[in-house]
C-alpha positions as CSV (number, residue, x, y, z in Angstrom):
1,M,22.0,4.1,-6.7
2,P,19.6,4.7,-3.8
3,A,21.2,6.8,-1.1
4,H,21.4,3.9,1.4
5,W,23.6,1.9,-1.1
6,V,26.7,3.4,0.5
7,L,25.7,2.0,3.9
8,E,24.9,-1.4,2.4
9,V,28.3,-1.6,0.8
10,T,30.2,-0.5,3.8
11,N,28.2,-2.7,6.1
12,G,28.9,-5.7,3.9
13,L,32.6,-5.0,3.9
14,L,32.6,-4.5,7.7
15,L,30.9,-7.8,8.2
16,A,33.2,-9.6,5.8
17,S,36.2,-8.1,7.6
18,R,34.8,-9.1,11.1
19,R,34.2,-12.6,9.9
20,K,37.8,-12.8,8.5
21,R,36.6,-13.2,4.9
22,L,38.8,-10.3,4.0
23,Q,42.5,-9.7,4.7
24,P,43.3,-6.8,7.1
25,L,42.7,-3.5,5.3
26,E,41.4,-5.2,2.2
27,H,38.1,-3.4,2.6
28,L,40.0,-0.1,2.1
29,E,41.3,-1.4,-1.2
30,I,37.8,-2.5,-2.3
31,L,36.4,1.0,-1.3
32,A,39.2,2.6,-3.4
33,R,38.2,0.6,-6.4
34,I,34.5,1.3,-5.9
35,G,35.4,5.0,-5.5
36,V,36.6,5.3,-9.1
37,L,33.4,3.8,-10.6
38,P,30.9,6.2,-12.3
39,I,28.3,5.6,-9.6
40,R,25.8,8.3,-8.9
41,V,23.8,8.4,-5.7
42,D,20.1,9.3,-6.3
43,P,19.1,12.6,-4.5
44,E,15.4,11.6,-4.5
45,T,15.7,8.3,-2.5
46,V,14.8,9.9,0.8
47,S,11.7,11.9,-0.5
48,R,10.5,8.9,-2.5
49,G,10.9,6.6,0.5
50,W,8.0,8.0,2.4
51,F,5.3,6.9,0.0
52,D,6.5,5.5,-3.4
53,T,9.1,3.1,-2.1
54,L,6.8,2.0,0.8
55,A,4.0,1.3,-1.6
56,L,6.3,-0.8,-3.8
57,A,7.6,-2.7,-0.8
58,E,4.0,-3.5,0.3
59,E,2.9,-4.4,-3.3
60,Y,5.8,-6.8,-4.0
61,G,6.6,-8.1,-0.5
62,L,10.0,-6.4,-0.4
63,T,11.9,-4.6,2.3
64,T,11.9,-0.9,1.8
65,Y,15.7,-1.2,1.3
66,D,15.2,-3.4,-1.7
67,A,12.1,-1.5,-2.9
68,A,14.3,1.6,-3.2
69,Y,16.3,-0.1,-6.0
70,L,13.0,-1.0,-7.7
71,E,11.6,2.5,-7.4
72,L,14.7,4.0,-8.8
73,A,14.9,1.6,-11.8
74,L,11.2,2.2,-12.5
75,R,11.5,6.0,-12.3
76,L,14.6,6.1,-14.5
77,K,13.2,3.4,-16.8
78,V,16.3,1.3,-16.7
79,P,16.8,-2.4,-16.2
80,L,17.5,-3.6,-12.7
81,V,20.6,-5.7,-12.0
82,T,20.5,-7.7,-8.8
83,L,21.6,-10.9,-7.1
84,D,18.4,-10.9,-5.1
85,A,15.8,-13.4,-6.5
86,A,12.8,-11.6,-4.8
87,L,13.9,-8.3,-6.1
88,A,14.4,-9.7,-9.6
89,E,10.9,-11.3,-9.5
90,A,9.4,-8.0,-8.3
91,A,11.0,-6.2,-11.2
92,H,9.6,-8.7,-13.6
93,K,6.1,-8.4,-12.2
94,A,6.4,-4.6,-12.4
95,G,7.3,-5.0,-16.1
96,L,10.9,-3.9,-15.7
97,P,13.7,-5.8,-17.4
98,S,16.0,-7.3,-14.9
99,F,19.3,-9.2,-14.8
100,Y,19.6,-11.8,-12.1
């Protein structure tokens, strides 16, 4: 995952908790479950963000946050799994298999 993925996940849980969509402390249970998954944080996200990710964001009309996922999938030559329609469309246009 791009390095900022951790912040996106924790922010989503924080917002869900504040909006009472989660029970008290449920976010901690979710984080514990995520913690055992074989997820690797990409060490190149930051260095790629200055130019490669920015170029993809400009080319496909994405935020740089979303373009980081596209850049990583393209670099690793792996399909992109997303719930974001614009990101899935960008992956398709870039010739990358995606699952939406």
